[in-house]
TORDRENZA-450991 format. One record per residue (C-alpha): residue in one letter; residue number from 1; z, y, x. Coordinates in pm, whole numbers, plus 50000, padded with zeros to 5 digits. Layout:
<atoms>
<atom rest="A" nr="NUM" up="Z" north="Y" east="X"/>
...
</atoms>
This chain:
<atoms>
<atom rest="X" nr="1" up="14276" north="28356" east="77766"/>
<atom rest="X" nr="2" up="14011" north="28101" east="77869"/>
<atom rest="X" nr="3" up="13746" north="27985" east="77621"/>
<atom rest="X" nr="4" up="13654" north="27617" east="77602"/>
<atom rest="X" nr="5" up="13380" north="27675" east="77348"/>
<atom rest="X" nr="6" up="13036" north="27829" east="77329"/>
<atom rest="X" nr="7" up="12832" north="27868" east="77010"/>
<atom rest="X" nr="8" up="12482" north="27873" east="76870"/>
<atom rest="X" nr="9" up="12461" north="28064" east="76543"/>
<atom rest="X" nr="10" up="12153" north="28053" east="76322"/>
<atom rest="X" nr="11" up="12136" north="28405" east="76181"/>
<atom rest="X" nr="12" up="11835" north="28339" east="75958"/>
<atom rest="X" nr="13" up="11717" north="28637" east="75755"/>
<atom rest="X" nr="14" up="11848" north="28993" east="75800"/>
<atom rest="X" nr="15" up="11943" north="28979" east="75430"/>
<atom rest="X" nr="16" up="12236" north="28765" east="75544"/>
<atom rest="X" nr="17" up="12405" north="29103" east="75590"/>
<atom rest="X" nr="18" up="12415" north="29177" east="75214"/>
<atom rest="X" nr="19" up="12304" north="28871" east="75015"/>
<atom rest="X" nr="20" up="12608" north="28692" east="74873"/>
<atom rest="X" nr="21" up="12394" north="28396" east="74762"/>
<atom rest="X" nr="22" up="12313" north="28286" east="75119"/>
<atom rest="X" nr="23" up="12542" north="27994" east="75194"/>
<atom rest="X" nr="24" up="12573" north="28074" east="75565"/>
<atom rest="X" nr="25" up="12725" north="28412" east="75481"/>
<atom rest="X" nr="26" up="13048" north="28251" east="75360"/>
<atom rest="X" nr="27" up="13061" north="28033" east="75670"/>
<atom rest="X" nr="28" up="13047" north="28339" east="75898"/>
<atom rest="X" nr="29" up="13294" north="28536" east="75687"/>
<atom rest="X" nr="30" up="13548" north="28256" east="75734"/>
<atom rest="X" nr="31" up="13488" north="28245" east="76110"/>
<atom rest="X" nr="32" up="13831" north="28355" east="76235"/>
<atom rest="X" nr="33" up="14014" north="28147" east="75977"/>
<atom rest="X" nr="34" up="13816" north="27823" east="75974"/>
<atom rest="X" nr="35" up="13606" north="27804" east="76290"/>
<atom rest="X" nr="36" up="13743" north="27994" east="76588"/>
<atom rest="X" nr="37" up="14079" north="28164" east="76577"/>
<atom rest="X" nr="38" up="14089" north="28270" east="76944"/>
<atom rest="X" nr="39" up="14025" north="28638" east="76996"/>
<atom rest="X" nr="40" up="13781" north="28695" east="77283"/>
<atom rest="X" nr="41" up="13824" north="28995" east="77508"/>
<atom rest="X" nr="42" up="13448" north="29050" east="77490"/>
<atom rest="X" nr="43" up="13136" north="28885" east="77346"/>
<atom rest="X" nr="44" up="12807" north="28803" east="77516"/>
<atom rest="X" nr="45" up="12523" north="28755" east="77268"/>
<atom rest="X" nr="46" up="12193" north="28594" east="77364"/>
<atom rest="X" nr="47" up="11965" north="28698" east="77080"/>
<atom rest="X" nr="48" up="11618" north="28574" east="76994"/>
<atom rest="X" nr="49" up="11528" north="28933" east="76907"/>
<atom rest="X" nr="50" up="11541" north="29058" east="77264"/>
<atom rest="X" nr="51" up="11258" north="28907" east="77464"/>
<atom rest="X" nr="52" up="11180" north="29040" east="77813"/>
<atom rest="X" nr="53" up="10989" north="28932" east="78122"/>
<atom rest="X" nr="54" up="11309" north="28885" east="78324"/>
<atom rest="X" nr="55" up="11675" north="28841" east="78220"/>
<atom rest="X" nr="56" up="11808" north="29179" east="78111"/>
<atom rest="X" nr="57" up="12152" north="29304" east="78006"/>
<atom rest="X" nr="58" up="12234" north="29614" east="77804"/>
<atom rest="X" nr="59" up="12469" north="29837" east="77999"/>
<atom rest="X" nr="60" up="12606" north="30086" east="77747"/>
<atom rest="X" nr="61" up="12943" north="30232" east="77656"/>
<atom rest="X" nr="62" up="12871" north="30238" east="77280"/>
<atom rest="X" nr="63" up="12637" north="30003" east="77096"/>
<atom rest="X" nr="64" up="12391" north="30163" east="76857"/>
<atom rest="X" nr="65" up="12290" north="29954" east="76554"/>
<atom rest="X" nr="66" up="11921" north="29861" east="76581"/>
<atom rest="X" nr="67" up="11730" north="29807" east="76255"/>
<atom rest="X" nr="68" up="11456" north="29585" east="76394"/>
<atom rest="X" nr="69" up="11324" north="29470" east="76055"/>
<atom rest="X" nr="70" up="11092" north="29622" east="75800"/>
<atom rest="X" nr="71" up="11059" north="29642" east="75423"/>
<atom rest="X" nr="72" up="11409" north="29530" east="75334"/>
<atom rest="X" nr="73" up="11651" north="29684" east="75080"/>
<atom rest="X" nr="74" up="11772" north="30033" east="75170"/>
<atom rest="X" nr="75" up="12144" north="29940" east="75188"/>
<atom rest="X" nr="76" up="12071" north="29724" east="75493"/>
<atom rest="X" nr="77" up="11961" north="30033" east="75687"/>
<atom rest="X" nr="78" up="12292" north="30201" east="75610"/>
<atom rest="X" nr="79" up="12504" north="29926" east="75764"/>
<atom rest="X" nr="80" up="12662" north="30008" east="76099"/>
<atom rest="X" nr="81" up="12822" north="29787" east="76361"/>
<atom rest="X" nr="82" up="12967" north="30033" east="76613"/>
<atom rest="X" nr="83" up="13117" north="29780" east="76855"/>
<atom rest="X" nr="84" up="13200" north="29914" east="77200"/>
<atom rest="X" nr="85" up="12962" north="29825" east="77477"/>
<atom rest="X" nr="86" up="13073" north="29599" east="77760"/>
<atom rest="X" nr="87" up="12925" north="29748" east="78078"/>
<atom rest="X" nr="88" up="13164" north="29559" east="78306"/>
<atom rest="X" nr="89" up="13065" north="29233" east="78143"/>
<atom rest="X" nr="90" up="12699" north="29327" east="78178"/>
<atom rest="X" nr="91" up="12740" north="29374" east="78552"/>
<atom rest="X" nr="92" up="12934" north="29048" east="78579"/>
<atom rest="X" nr="93" up="12650" north="28868" east="78399"/>
<atom rest="X" nr="94" up="12403" north="29021" east="78642"/>
<atom rest="X" nr="95" up="12618" north="28915" east="78938"/>
<atom rest="X" nr="96" up="12651" north="28554" east="78819"/>
<atom rest="X" nr="97" up="12279" north="28520" east="78749"/>
<atom rest="X" nr="98" up="12180" north="28660" east="79087"/>
<atom rest="X" nr="99" up="12429" north="28431" east="79263"/>
<atom rest="X" nr="100" up="12267" north="28137" east="79083"/>
<atom rest="X" nr="101" up="11918" north="28217" east="79205"/>
<atom rest="X" nr="102" up="11780" north="28444" east="78934"/>
<atom rest="X" nr="103" up="11636" north="28691" east="79177"/>
<atom rest="X" nr="104" up="11567" north="28972" east="78935"/>
<atom rest="X" nr="105" up="11802" north="29078" east="78656"/>
<atom rest="X" nr="106" up="11733" north="29411" east="78491"/>
<atom rest="X" nr="107" up="11962" north="29662" east="78322"/>
<atom rest="X" nr="108" up="11884" north="29848" east="78000"/>
<atom rest="X" nr="109" up="12102" north="30156" east="77971"/>
<atom rest="X" nr="110" up="11991" north="30259" east="77621"/>
<atom rest="X" nr="111" up="11960" north="29949" east="77406"/>
<atom rest="X" nr="112" up="12223" north="29874" east="77143"/>
<atom rest="X" nr="113" up="12260" north="29562" east="76927"/>
<atom rest="X" nr="114" up="11962" north="29408" east="76748"/>
<atom rest="X" nr="115" up="12011" north="29231" east="76417"/>
<atom rest="X" nr="116" up="12036" north="28893" east="76588"/>
<atom rest="X" nr="117" up="12364" north="29025" east="76726"/>
<atom rest="X" nr="118" up="12507" north="29269" east="76475"/>
<atom rest="X" nr="119" up="12429" north="29085" east="76151"/>
<atom rest="X" nr="120" up="12635" north="28773" east="76233"/>
<atom rest="X" nr="121" up="12902" north="28979" east="76412"/>
<atom rest="X" nr="122" up="12937" north="29206" east="76108"/>
<atom rest="X" nr="123" up="13052" north="28898" east="75916"/>
<atom rest="X" nr="124" up="13244" north="28725" east="76195"/>
<atom rest="X" nr="125" up="13429" north="29026" east="76341"/>
<atom rest="X" nr="126" up="13390" north="29304" east="76079"/>
<atom rest="X" nr="127" up="13637" north="29535" east="76256"/>
<atom rest="X" nr="128" up="13374" north="29588" east="76532"/>
<atom rest="X" nr="129" up="13655" north="29633" east="76783"/>
<atom rest="X" nr="130" up="13553" north="29373" east="77043"/>
<atom rest="X" nr="131" up="13318" north="29491" east="77323"/>
<atom rest="X" nr="132" up="12972" north="29333" east="77300"/>
<atom rest="X" nr="133" up="12698" north="29285" east="77559"/>
<atom rest="X" nr="134" up="12352" north="29138" east="77503"/>
<atom rest="X" nr="135" up="12138" north="28922" east="77732"/>
<atom rest="X" nr="136" up="11766" north="28878" east="77665"/>
<atom rest="X" nr="137" up="11555" north="28561" east="77645"/>
<atom rest="X" nr="138" up="11224" north="28496" east="77821"/>
<atom rest="X" nr="139" up="10988" north="28329" east="77576"/>
<atom rest="X" nr="140" up="10728" north="28260" east="77844"/>
<atom rest="X" nr="141" up="10979" north="28033" east="78022"/>
<atom rest="X" nr="142" up="11110" north="27695" east="77902"/>
<atom rest="X" nr="143" up="11428" north="27536" east="77772"/>
<atom rest="X" nr="144" up="11545" north="27436" east="78120"/>
<atom rest="X" nr="145" up="11522" north="27798" east="78239"/>
<atom rest="X" nr="146" up="11754" north="27903" east="77957"/>
<atom rest="X" nr="147" up="11985" north="27605" east="78010"/>
<atom rest="X" nr="148" up="12018" north="27718" east="78373"/>
<atom rest="X" nr="149" up="12090" north="28073" east="78259"/>
<atom rest="X" nr="150" up="12379" north="27927" east="78060"/>
<atom rest="X" nr="151" up="12504" north="27719" east="78354"/>
<atom rest="X" nr="152" up="12521" north="28033" east="78563"/>
<atom rest="X" nr="153" up="12728" north="28207" east="78296"/>
<atom rest="X" nr="154" up="12986" north="27929" east="78255"/>
<atom rest="X" nr="155" up="13257" north="28112" east="78459"/>
<atom rest="X" nr="156" up="13268" north="28381" east="78189"/>
<atom rest="X" nr="157" up="13452" north="28140" east="77960"/>
<atom rest="X" nr="158" up="13750" north="28144" east="78198"/>
<atom rest="X" nr="159" up="13743" north="28523" east="78177"/>
<atom rest="X" nr="160" up="13791" north="28529" east="77800"/>
<atom rest="X" nr="161" up="13427" north="28591" east="77710"/>
<atom rest="X" nr="162" up="13281" north="28439" east="77395"/>
<atom rest="X" nr="163" up="12925" north="28322" east="77473"/>
<atom rest="X" nr="164" up="12713" north="28311" east="77160"/>
<atom rest="X" nr="165" up="12347" north="28225" east="77124"/>
<atom rest="X" nr="166" up="12191" north="28370" east="76808"/>
<atom rest="X" nr="167" up="11862" north="28246" east="76666"/>
<atom rest="X" nr="168" up="11756" north="27995" east="76400"/>
<atom rest="X" nr="169" up="11745" north="27618" east="76432"/>
<atom rest="X" nr="170" up="11413" north="27614" east="76247"/>
<atom rest="X" nr="171" up="11219" north="27942" east="76255"/>
<atom rest="X" nr="172" up="10862" north="27966" east="76128"/>
<atom rest="X" nr="173" up="10825" north="28289" east="75932"/>
<atom rest="X" nr="174" up="10474" north="28203" east="75814"/>
<atom rest="X" nr="175" up="10600" north="27886" east="75647"/>
<atom rest="X" nr="176" up="10875" north="28053" east="75442"/>
<atom rest="X" nr="177" up="10866" north="28022" east="75065"/>
<atom rest="X" nr="178" up="11051" north="28333" east="74952"/>
<atom rest="X" nr="179" up="11116" north="28211" east="74598"/>
<atom rest="X" nr="180" up="11226" north="27861" east="74703"/>
<atom rest="X" nr="181" up="11598" north="27792" east="74689"/>
<atom rest="X" nr="182" up="11601" north="27413" east="74667"/>
<atom rest="X" nr="183" up="11280" north="27247" east="74787"/>
<atom rest="X" nr="184" up="11300" north="27185" east="75163"/>
<atom rest="X" nr="185" up="10982" north="27121" east="75361"/>
<atom rest="X" nr="186" up="10994" north="26763" east="75499"/>
<atom rest="X" nr="187" up="10885" north="26873" east="75847"/>
<atom rest="X" nr="188" up="11169" north="27129" east="75865"/>
<atom rest="X" nr="189" up="11427" north="26872" east="75758"/>
<atom rest="X" nr="190" up="11295" north="26620" east="76008"/>
<atom rest="X" nr="191" up="11319" north="26866" east="76296"/>
<atom rest="X" nr="192" up="11663" north="26987" east="76182"/>
<atom rest="X" nr="193" up="11792" north="26628" east="76167"/>
<atom rest="X" nr="194" up="11640" north="26541" east="76504"/>
<atom rest="X" nr="195" up="11815" north="26840" east="76659"/>
<atom rest="X" nr="196" up="12148" north="26747" east="76499"/>
<atom rest="X" nr="197" up="12129" north="26388" east="76625"/>
<atom rest="X" nr="198" up="12020" north="26491" east="76975"/>
<atom rest="X" nr="199" up="12303" north="26744" east="77008"/>
<atom rest="X" nr="200" up="12577" north="26525" east="76862"/>
<atom rest="X" nr="201" up="12470" north="26238" east="77089"/>
<atom rest="X" nr="202" up="12474" north="26468" east="77393"/>
<atom rest="X" nr="203" up="12101" north="26429" east="77463"/>
<atom rest="X" nr="204" up="12076" north="26778" east="77606"/>
<atom rest="X" nr="205" up="11782" north="26694" east="77832"/>
<atom rest="X" nr="206" up="11584" north="26595" east="77523"/>
<atom rest="X" nr="207" up="11669" north="26933" east="77370"/>
<atom rest="X" nr="208" up="11562" north="27106" east="77692"/>
<atom rest="X" nr="209" up="11223" north="26935" east="77648"/>
<atom rest="X" nr="210" up="11218" north="26956" east="77270"/>
<atom rest="X" nr="211" up="10849" north="27048" east="77256"/>
<atom rest="X" nr="212" up="10769" north="26695" east="77383"/>
<atom rest="X" nr="213" up="11060" north="26507" east="77225"/>
<atom rest="X" nr="214" up="11111" north="26656" east="76878"/>
<atom rest="X" nr="215" up="10901" north="26592" east="76568"/>
<atom rest="X" nr="216" up="10706" north="26896" east="76441"/>
<atom rest="X" nr="217" up="10831" north="27105" east="76735"/>
<atom rest="X" nr="218" up="10546" north="27358" east="76721"/>
<atom rest="X" nr="219" up="10576" north="27389" east="76343"/>
<atom rest="X" nr="220" up="10953" north="27440" east="76364"/>
<atom rest="X" nr="221" up="10917" north="27698" east="76642"/>
<atom rest="X" nr="222" up="10568" north="27848" east="76678"/>
<atom rest="X" nr="223" up="10738" north="28083" east="76926"/>
<atom rest="X" nr="224" up="11052" north="27967" east="77109"/>
<atom rest="X" nr="225" up="11247" north="28295" east="77109"/>
<atom rest="X" nr="226" up="11488" north="28187" east="76833"/>
<atom rest="X" nr="227" up="11548" north="27846" east="76991"/>
<atom rest="X" nr="228" up="11620" north="27943" east="77352"/>
<atom rest="X" nr="229" up="11961" north="28099" east="77275"/>
<atom rest="X" nr="230" up="12069" north="27742" east="77193"/>
<atom rest="X" nr="231" up="11981" north="27628" east="77545"/>
<atom rest="X" nr="232" up="12191" north="27907" east="77695"/>
<atom rest="X" nr="233" up="12491" north="27806" east="77483"/>
<atom rest="X" nr="234" up="12454" north="27440" east="77587"/>
<atom rest="X" nr="235" up="12418" north="27526" east="77956"/>
<atom rest="X" nr="236" up="12727" north="27748" east="77950"/>
<atom rest="X" nr="237" up="12932" north="27471" east="77789"/>
<atom rest="X" nr="238" up="12845" north="27215" east="78058"/>
<atom rest="X" nr="239" up="12654" north="26887" east="78070"/>
<atom rest="X" nr="240" up="12941" north="26677" east="77932"/>
<atom rest="X" nr="241" up="13025" north="26919" east="77653"/>
<atom rest="X" nr="242" up="13074" north="26784" east="77303"/>
<atom rest="X" nr="243" up="12861" north="26934" east="77026"/>
<atom rest="X" nr="244" up="12985" north="26984" east="76672"/>
<atom rest="X" nr="245" up="12779" north="27089" east="76371"/>
<atom rest="X" nr="246" up="12978" north="27372" east="76212"/>
<atom rest="X" nr="247" up="12734" north="27475" east="75942"/>
<atom rest="X" nr="248" up="12418" north="27336" east="75785"/>
<atom rest="X" nr="249" up="12196" north="27490" east="75518"/>
<atom rest="X" nr="250" up="11827" north="27564" east="75470"/>
<atom rest="X" nr="251" up="11691" north="27864" east="75279"/>
<atom rest="X" nr="252" up="11339" north="27956" east="75167"/>
<atom rest="X" nr="253" up="11209" north="27604" east="75219"/>
<atom rest="X" nr="254" up="11239" north="27586" east="75596"/>
<atom rest="X" nr="255" up="11472" north="27849" east="75746"/>
<atom rest="X" nr="256" up="11760" north="27651" east="75897"/>
<atom rest="X" nr="257" up="12103" north="27806" east="75936"/>
<atom rest="X" nr="258" up="12236" north="27506" east="76132"/>
<atom rest="X" nr="259" up="12503" north="27630" east="76374"/>
<atom rest="X" nr="260" up="12681" north="27447" east="76655"/>
<atom rest="X" nr="261" up="12998" north="27461" east="76861"/>
<atom rest="X" nr="262" up="13000" north="27322" east="77216"/>
<atom rest="X" nr="263" up="13335" north="27231" east="77366"/>
<atom rest="X" nr="264" up="13361" north="27189" east="77743"/>
<atom rest="X" nr="265" up="13476" north="26850" east="77866"/>
<atom rest="X" nr="266" up="13727" north="27003" east="78108"/>
</atoms>
């Protein structure tokens, strides 16, 4: 069954996996009921936690659960998300990227799922029975590079693949206020609102060049790794795609969980 939609999910903190007080947790738990009832035949996750020099796919039969975080509560290290790998999808991704002019696409035959993939998927598809493949970002490139990655991957939607970027709409770990539940930093809110307006108005070129167009861009994203998965999701949806804000909340003063759905025009 073809997919008309791609998604950008803000996965925020790894504690999303266990902390019932995080508002975004309920949003993801209601995914199949309230957001997206179609069952994909496989899932491609572009995670801000896998950053490589060239686009890389994980080609594995079984996904190991990677605990790429430190100093968190012990129960988080006992969680497992044993989703099957999707080696055929990985090779299809590689084929599409190479056909679109990405001359080098690497394969990783050991890597499983980092927490940018398994934490949201644990809540969205807890059965872990849908094959999952990951594609890396390149933080030394720009938004247009990642938008073009997405454009190359657009045919996957017709093949029943759910394309999901996973990052955070505002992501500056040094600016977090761990004890803050209510007070939102003005700069974070301003960037979050700019992004919402740009996406809902279809100003995707502005988002591609957010570092010049958006207020407080460098403060909101000192490093772009958690933002570039958004560009892939937009590119895969198509230039006339309609954006919809499907969740909005900010934790710890500046960590935005804003998440978006992009519906293809045709």
